[in-house]
N, C-alpha and C positions, 0 to 999 in steps of 0.2 A: 643460514642464508641461502637466498633464492635468487636464480638467474637464468637468463635466457641469453643467446647469441643473436645477433644482427650482423651480417657480414662478417662474420668470425671476430665480432667485437662484443665482449661481454657486458650484458646491461644487467646491474642488480637490481633487485626489489625487493621489498617486503610487503605483507598483505596481512589484514586482520581482519576476523569478522566475515559475516555474510549479509548479502542483499543486493540492493542497487550498488554499482561501483561508483566510488570517488577515488579521483587519482590526485595525489599531492605532489605538488612540484616545488623543488628548493630553490633558492636564490644562487646570487654568484659566488657566495661564499658560504661553506657548511655542507651539508650533506641531508639524506632522508632523516638523519637520526632525529633532528629538531621537530619532526612532525609527529613523534611517539605519543604525547599527552593527548593530542586533538585526534589521532586515528584510535586511541584507546576507547575514547569516548563515543565516536562516529561509529566504531565496530559493533556497538551494541544494536544498530539498526541497518547499517549499511556494510558493503565489503570495501574496505579502506585498503588502497594500493599507495606505496611512495618509491619512486624510482631515484636512482642515482643518475644523473644527466653523464654522459661521457666526458672523462676529465675528472670526476669529483667521486667523493666517496669511495665504493668498492666497485664503481664500473671502470670498464677498460680506459687506460689513459694514453694509449698509443693513437696514432693516426690523427685526422683532423676532424673537420666539421663541429668544433667548437663555436657554434654561432646560433643565434636564435631560430634561423631557418633549419639549420641541422637538428636542432632540438625539437621542432613542431615534427620534423620528419620523423626522427626517433620515437615521438610520442604515438603518433599514429600506428607505426611500426610494431610497436610494442604491443598496441591495443589488437592489431591483427593476429600478432601471434599467441596472445593470450586468451584469443576469442571473445574479446570483449566489444561488445558491436557499438554501445554508446556509455557513456559516462559524465559522470559531473566532475568539474575541474576545481582544484583549490591550488591556486600559485602564489608564492612569495617572491617580490621582486623579479628577478629573471624569470623565474617560474611563471609570475603573473604574465609577463608579457608572451611567454610561449603559450598560456592558455588563452590570451585572448587572441593572439596571431590564430591558433589552432581551431577557435570556435568560429572564428569570422572565415577561414578557409575551408574549414568541413562541419558546417552547421548540423548536418545528418549524424555527426558522430558524437555531439554533446549536447546536454540538457541544460545546465545551469553553470555559470564560471563565477568563483569568488576569488578577488584578487587582495594581496596584502602588501602594503608598502611598495606599490607598484608605480615605477615612473612612465607616465604616458608620454613624456617628451625624454628621449635619453639625453639630452644634452643638459640636464639638470645633474645630472652625475659630473659634469666635467670637471668641476672643483675638486672631486674626490680620486678621480682615475687621471689625472694628468702624470706624464712621465714622473715616475720615483715615488709619487703618491701612493700608489696602492701598495709599496713595498711597506711603506710605514702603517698603512690601514691594517695590513695582514696580521703582522705580529712578529716582524725581525727583532724589533725591541717591545717585549710586552709591557714596559714600565710606561710607555708614552703613547702608544699607537692607540686609534680609535677602535678599532675593531675588536682588540684583545680585551680593552676595557669594556665594549658592549657585552660581550660572550661571557666574560668573568662575572659582570652584574647581574645577568639573567637570573632570576629566581627557578632556576631549574631542580624540580624536588630530587632529583636522581643525579648525584655526581658523577657518577660513573658516565650517564649521557652528555652532561657537561664537557666532561674531560676528553670525550670521543668527539666531540663536535669540534672542542679546539683544537684536537689533534688532525681531524679531517681538515679544518681549514689551512694549519699550518703546512700541510702536505701538499698543497695545490702548488702544479709548476706556474712557472712564468709565462710557458708557451699558452698553455690553457686560459691564464687570465688576460693575456695580451689579444688573443682571438675574441675571447668574450666581450672585453670591455670595448673594442673596436665595434663588435656587433650592437653593443647596447647604444653608443652614442649615435650611431646612424638609425635607431628606432624612433619613429613618431607614430604614436598608436592612435592619434584623435581622429582620423578619417575612419579608422578601422571599429572603433568603439561606436561613433556615428552611425555606421550600417552595421552594427551587431545585431543579428537577429535572435540571440538566446539572453535571457535575464543574466545581468552582471551585477554584483554587490562589489565594489570597491571600498576596501577598509583602510584607514589610514591612522596612525598614531598622531595624537595632537603634540607630542613631546619628541617626535623623530627629526633628527636633525639632517639625517642622510637623504630621506624622501620626505619634503615637506608636503601636507596636504593641500596647501594653497595652490599648488602648480596644477592641481587637478580639478579646479574649482568648476570648471566649464561641465563637468559631469552633472552638477545640480541644474544647468539650462537646458538638458536632454528631456524634456518633460514628455515628450511623444515616444521615447524610447524605453525600452525595458531595462534602464540602467539606475542604479542607487549609488550613493557615495555616503559612507558613515565614516565620522572621526571619533575615535575613541580619545578624549582629551588627556587622559592620563597615561596613555602606552606610550611606548617609544617605538623601535625599529621590529620588534618581535612581539607583536600583543598575542599571538597563540601561546607564547611560553610565559610572558609578563603577566597575562590575565586568561589562562588558558580556559578555565571554565566558562567564562563570560564569553570568549571567542567561540567556544565549541557549541554553545548556546545558541550564538549568533548563526553559526553555520547552520546547525540541525533546522532552525526557524527558517531560515531561507531555502532550505531544500524543500521544506514541506509549503512555504506559502505560494500563493495562488496569485501572485501578481501585487499583493499590497506590500507596502514598505515594511522592512525589519527593524526592530527597535529593542532596547534594552528594557526588560520588563520590569515593573514594580515589584512584583512577588518575588523577583530573584535577589532582593536585599534580605529576605530570610534565608536565602540558600547559598548564597555566595560569600566565600571567604570576604572578610572586610577590606583586606588588600586588595583584592580583586576587583571588588564593586567601582564601577566608574561611575 
Protein backbone atom coordinates (compact mmCIF):
# COMPACT_ATOMS: atom_id res chain seq x y z
CA UNK A 1 0.00 0.00 0.00
CA UNK A 2 1.29 3.46 -0.97
CA UNK A 3 -0.05 6.67 0.54
CA UNK A 4 0.59 10.37 1.00
CA UNK A 5 -1.09 12.95 3.22
CA UNK A 6 -2.87 16.12 2.10
CA UNK A 7 -4.17 18.34 4.91
CA UNK A 8 -3.54 15.45 7.34
CA UNK A 9 -5.85 13.22 5.30
CA UNK A 10 -4.48 10.01 3.84
CA UNK A 11 -4.61 9.55 0.05
CA UNK A 12 -4.10 5.94 -1.03
CA UNK A 13 -2.62 5.22 -4.45
CA UNK A 14 -0.95 2.43 -6.39
CA UNK A 15 1.58 2.73 -9.21
CA UNK A 16 2.79 0.29 -11.89
CA UNK A 17 5.48 0.63 -14.54
CA UNK A 18 7.66 3.44 -15.85
CA UNK A 19 7.29 6.14 -18.45
CA UNK A 20 4.88 9.01 -19.13
CA UNK A 21 2.30 9.18 -16.31
CA UNK A 22 -1.32 8.05 -16.63
CA UNK A 23 -3.65 8.62 -13.68
CA UNK A 24 -6.73 6.38 -13.36
CA UNK A 25 -9.77 7.76 -11.52
CA UNK A 26 -12.57 5.50 -10.24
CA UNK A 27 -16.30 6.17 -10.18
CA UNK A 28 -18.91 6.84 -7.47
CA UNK A 29 -18.80 3.22 -6.32
CA UNK A 30 -15.79 0.92 -6.05
CA UNK A 31 -12.13 1.92 -5.80
CA UNK A 32 -8.76 1.86 -7.57
CA UNK A 33 -8.86 -1.95 -7.68
CA UNK A 34 -10.96 -2.29 -10.79
CA UNK A 35 -8.27 -0.56 -12.86
CA UNK A 36 -5.75 -3.36 -12.25
CA UNK A 37 -6.15 -5.18 -15.64
CA UNK A 38 -5.79 -1.92 -17.58
CA UNK A 39 -2.89 -0.74 -15.43
CA UNK A 40 -1.08 -4.04 -15.99
CA UNK A 41 -1.18 -3.60 -19.77
CA UNK A 42 -0.55 0.16 -19.76
CA UNK A 43 2.45 -0.21 -17.44
CA UNK A 44 4.43 -1.86 -20.24
CA UNK A 45 4.83 1.62 -21.78
CA UNK A 46 3.61 4.10 -19.16
CA UNK A 47 3.76 4.81 -15.44
CA UNK A 48 0.22 4.02 -14.33
CA UNK A 49 -1.16 5.57 -11.15
CA UNK A 50 -4.57 4.90 -9.57
CA UNK A 51 -5.85 6.82 -6.58
CA UNK A 52 -8.74 6.34 -4.18
CA UNK A 53 -10.78 9.51 -3.79
CA UNK A 54 -11.40 10.61 -0.23
CA UNK A 55 -14.23 8.54 1.20
CA UNK A 56 -13.44 5.54 -1.02
CA UNK A 57 -11.22 2.48 -0.92
CA UNK A 58 -8.29 2.93 1.45
CA UNK A 59 -8.17 6.74 1.42
CA UNK A 60 -9.26 8.80 4.41
CA UNK A 61 -12.99 8.74 5.10
CA UNK A 62 -13.17 11.55 7.62
CA UNK A 63 -13.81 15.20 6.87
CA UNK A 64 -15.68 16.59 3.88
CA UNK A 65 -14.90 17.64 0.27
CA UNK A 66 -16.67 14.57 -1.12
CA UNK A 67 -17.54 16.58 -4.23
CA UNK A 68 -16.41 16.92 -7.83
CA UNK A 69 -14.64 20.21 -7.05
CA UNK A 70 -12.97 18.68 -3.99
CA UNK A 71 -11.69 15.75 -6.04
CA UNK A 72 -10.35 18.03 -8.80
CA UNK A 73 -8.35 19.87 -6.14
CA UNK A 74 -7.27 16.55 -4.62
CA UNK A 75 -6.01 15.30 -8.00
CA UNK A 76 -3.95 18.42 -8.72
CA UNK A 77 -2.44 18.47 -5.23
CA UNK A 78 -1.65 14.76 -5.47
CA UNK A 79 0.27 15.50 -8.67
CA UNK A 80 2.11 18.37 -6.99
CA UNK A 81 3.21 16.24 -4.06
CA UNK A 82 4.23 13.32 -6.31
CA UNK A 83 6.24 15.61 -8.60
CA UNK A 84 4.04 14.87 -11.62
CA UNK A 85 4.13 17.94 -13.84
CA UNK A 86 1.87 16.61 -16.60
CA UNK A 87 -0.17 13.44 -17.03
CA UNK A 88 -2.80 11.67 -19.10
CA UNK A 89 -6.13 10.99 -17.39
CA UNK A 90 -8.51 8.03 -17.56
CA UNK A 91 -11.74 8.35 -15.59
CA UNK A 92 -14.82 6.20 -15.11
CA UNK A 93 -18.15 7.83 -14.21
CA UNK A 94 -17.38 10.28 -11.41
CA UNK A 95 -13.69 9.94 -12.28
CA UNK A 96 -14.46 11.00 -15.85
CA UNK A 97 -16.26 14.11 -14.61
CA UNK A 98 -13.25 14.98 -12.43
CA UNK A 99 -10.90 14.36 -15.38
CA UNK A 100 -12.81 16.70 -17.73
CA UNK A 101 -13.11 19.40 -15.09
CA UNK A 102 -9.40 19.17 -14.25
CA UNK A 103 -8.31 19.27 -17.90
CA UNK A 104 -10.55 22.27 -18.59
CA UNK A 105 -9.37 24.19 -15.53
CA UNK A 106 -5.69 23.24 -15.78
CA UNK A 107 -4.87 22.42 -19.44
CA UNK A 108 -1.17 22.94 -18.68
CA UNK A 109 -1.20 19.86 -16.42
CA UNK A 110 -2.87 17.31 -18.69
CA UNK A 111 -2.12 15.85 -22.12
CA UNK A 112 -5.06 13.60 -23.07
CA UNK A 113 -8.28 12.53 -21.39
CA UNK A 114 -10.18 9.25 -21.79
CA UNK A 115 -13.55 8.97 -20.07
CA UNK A 116 -15.65 5.83 -19.61
CA UNK A 117 -19.41 5.73 -18.92
CA UNK A 118 -19.27 9.37 -17.86
CA UNK A 119 -22.49 11.42 -17.58
CA UNK A 120 -22.17 14.69 -19.45
CA UNK A 121 -25.28 15.87 -17.60
CA UNK A 122 -25.63 14.71 -14.01
CA UNK A 123 -29.41 14.78 -14.20
CA UNK A 124 -29.46 11.56 -16.22
CA UNK A 125 -28.57 9.83 -12.92
CA UNK A 126 -31.64 11.17 -11.14
CA UNK A 127 -33.60 7.93 -11.57
CA UNK A 128 -30.77 5.98 -9.92
CA UNK A 129 -30.08 8.23 -6.95
CA UNK A 130 -33.44 9.34 -5.67
CA UNK A 131 -33.78 9.03 -1.87
CA UNK A 132 -33.64 5.37 -0.95
CA UNK A 133 -32.59 4.24 -4.41
CA UNK A 134 -28.88 4.35 -3.61
CA UNK A 135 -29.34 1.90 -0.77
CA UNK A 136 -31.00 -0.53 -3.15
CA UNK A 137 -28.31 0.11 -5.77
CA UNK A 138 -25.44 -0.53 -3.38
CA UNK A 139 -25.95 -3.93 -1.92
CA UNK A 140 -28.12 -3.85 1.14
CA UNK A 141 -30.07 -6.66 -0.51
CA UNK A 142 -27.60 -8.42 -2.80
CA UNK A 143 -30.27 -10.65 -4.33
CA UNK A 144 -32.20 -7.76 -5.89
CA UNK A 145 -30.02 -4.65 -6.18
CA UNK A 146 -28.67 -3.45 -9.53
CA UNK A 147 -25.11 -2.63 -8.52
CA UNK A 148 -24.43 -5.93 -6.76
CA UNK A 149 -25.61 -7.84 -9.81
CA UNK A 150 -23.35 -5.76 -12.06
CA UNK A 151 -20.30 -6.39 -9.90
CA UNK A 152 -21.04 -10.09 -9.41
CA UNK A 153 -21.41 -10.57 -13.18
CA UNK A 154 -18.27 -8.71 -14.28
CA UNK A 155 -15.88 -11.25 -15.86
CA UNK A 156 -12.90 -10.47 -13.61
CA UNK A 157 -10.18 -13.11 -13.92
CA UNK A 158 -9.00 -12.72 -10.32
CA UNK A 159 -11.78 -13.63 -7.83
CA UNK A 160 -9.92 -11.84 -5.03
CA UNK A 161 -10.07 -8.54 -6.94
CA UNK A 162 -13.79 -9.04 -7.55
CA UNK A 163 -14.44 -9.72 -3.87
CA UNK A 164 -12.34 -6.72 -2.80
CA UNK A 165 -14.25 -4.49 -5.23
CA UNK A 166 -17.54 -5.71 -3.79
CA UNK A 167 -16.33 -5.12 -0.23
CA UNK A 168 -15.07 -1.62 -1.12
CA UNK A 169 -18.52 -0.81 -2.47
CA UNK A 170 -20.40 -2.24 0.51
CA UNK A 171 -18.27 -0.28 2.98
CA UNK A 172 -19.09 3.17 1.60
CA UNK A 173 -20.78 5.54 4.04
CA UNK A 174 -24.10 7.27 3.51
CA UNK A 175 -22.41 10.63 4.18
CA UNK A 176 -19.97 10.16 1.30
CA UNK A 177 -22.64 8.90 -1.08
CA UNK A 178 -25.05 11.72 -0.26
CA UNK A 179 -22.38 14.37 -0.81
CA UNK A 180 -21.16 12.77 -4.04
CA UNK A 181 -24.65 12.33 -5.47
CA UNK A 182 -25.58 15.96 -4.79
CA UNK A 183 -22.43 17.10 -6.57
CA UNK A 184 -23.10 14.75 -9.50
CA UNK A 185 -26.67 15.94 -10.02
CA UNK A 186 -25.45 19.54 -10.20
CA UNK A 187 -22.89 18.70 -12.91
CA UNK A 188 -23.29 19.76 -16.54
CA UNK A 189 -20.16 19.22 -18.64
CA UNK A 190 -21.49 20.29 -22.04
CA UNK A 191 -19.97 23.78 -22.02
CA UNK A 192 -16.68 22.52 -20.57
CA UNK A 193 -16.31 19.77 -23.17
CA UNK A 194 -17.04 22.25 -25.96
CA UNK A 195 -14.24 24.48 -24.67
CA UNK A 196 -11.80 21.65 -23.88
CA UNK A 197 -8.31 22.24 -25.26
CA UNK A 198 -6.98 18.72 -24.78
CA UNK A 199 -7.94 15.60 -26.81
CA UNK A 200 -10.86 13.67 -25.33
CA UNK A 201 -11.98 10.12 -26.09
CA UNK A 202 -15.36 9.38 -24.49
CA UNK A 203 -16.16 5.65 -24.38
CA UNK A 204 -19.62 4.24 -23.66
CA UNK A 205 -21.08 0.74 -23.46
CA UNK A 206 -23.93 0.07 -25.83
CA UNK A 207 -25.60 -2.16 -23.19
CA UNK A 208 -25.12 0.29 -20.30
CA UNK A 209 -28.44 0.98 -18.55
CA UNK A 210 -26.91 3.39 -16.00
CA UNK A 211 -25.18 5.82 -18.38
CA UNK A 212 -26.72 5.47 -21.82
CA UNK A 213 -24.55 6.64 -24.74
CA UNK A 214 -27.44 8.52 -26.38
CA UNK A 215 -27.24 11.36 -23.86
CA UNK A 216 -23.72 12.19 -25.07
CA UNK A 217 -24.52 12.17 -28.79
CA UNK A 218 -23.80 15.90 -28.97
CA UNK A 219 -20.10 14.96 -28.85
CA UNK A 220 -20.40 13.72 -32.44
CA UNK A 221 -21.33 17.25 -33.52
CA UNK A 222 -18.13 18.83 -32.15
CA UNK A 223 -16.29 18.44 -35.44
CA UNK A 224 -14.00 21.39 -34.78
CA UNK A 225 -12.90 20.13 -31.36
CA UNK A 226 -10.40 17.36 -30.39
CA UNK A 227 -13.26 15.16 -29.17
CA UNK A 228 -14.25 11.62 -30.17
CA UNK A 229 -17.13 9.51 -28.90
CA UNK A 230 -16.87 5.74 -29.26
CA UNK A 231 -19.57 3.19 -28.37
CA UNK A 232 -18.64 -0.43 -27.68
CA UNK A 233 -21.89 -2.17 -28.68
CA UNK A 234 -21.60 -5.25 -26.48
CA UNK A 235 -20.15 -3.55 -23.39
CA UNK A 236 -22.07 -2.63 -20.25
CA UNK A 237 -20.97 -0.20 -17.50
CA UNK A 238 -17.41 -1.56 -17.06
CA UNK A 239 -15.83 -1.92 -20.54
CA UNK A 240 -12.33 -2.01 -19.03
CA UNK A 241 -13.27 -5.15 -17.07
CA UNK A 242 -15.77 -6.75 -19.43
CA UNK A 243 -13.52 -6.33 -22.49
CA UNK A 244 -10.18 -5.50 -20.87
CA UNK A 245 -7.87 -6.27 -23.82
CA UNK A 246 -9.97 -4.33 -26.30
CA UNK A 247 -10.28 -1.39 -23.92
CA UNK A 248 -6.55 -1.31 -23.17
CA UNK A 249 -5.66 -1.36 -26.87
CA UNK A 250 -8.02 1.55 -27.48
CA UNK A 251 -6.36 3.46 -24.65
CA UNK A 252 -2.85 2.84 -25.95
CA UNK A 253 -3.86 3.75 -29.51
CA UNK A 254 -5.46 6.95 -28.25
CA UNK A 255 -2.36 7.96 -26.32
CA UNK A 256 -0.11 7.63 -29.37
CA UNK A 257 -2.59 8.98 -31.93
CA UNK A 258 -1.79 12.27 -33.61
CA UNK A 259 -5.31 13.62 -33.91
CA UNK A 260 -6.72 10.74 -35.96
CA UNK A 261 -9.81 8.89 -34.62
CA UNK A 262 -9.13 5.59 -32.87
CA UNK A 263 -11.02 2.44 -33.75
CA UNK A 264 -11.03 -1.29 -33.14
CA UNK A 265 -8.60 -2.73 -35.64
CA UNK A 266 -9.23 -5.67 -37.92
CA UNK A 267 -6.10 -7.54 -36.83
CA UNK A 268 -7.40 -7.67 -33.24
CA UNK A 269 -9.70 -10.47 -34.37
CA UNK A 270 -6.73 -12.81 -34.27
CA UNK A 271 -5.40 -11.59 -30.94
CA UNK A 272 -8.39 -10.88 -28.75
CA UNK A 273 -10.41 -13.51 -26.92
CA UNK A 274 -13.61 -14.18 -28.84
CA UNK A 275 -15.77 -13.03 -25.91
CA UNK A 276 -13.88 -9.73 -25.82
CA UNK A 277 -13.99 -8.92 -29.51
CA UNK A 278 -16.69 -6.38 -30.34
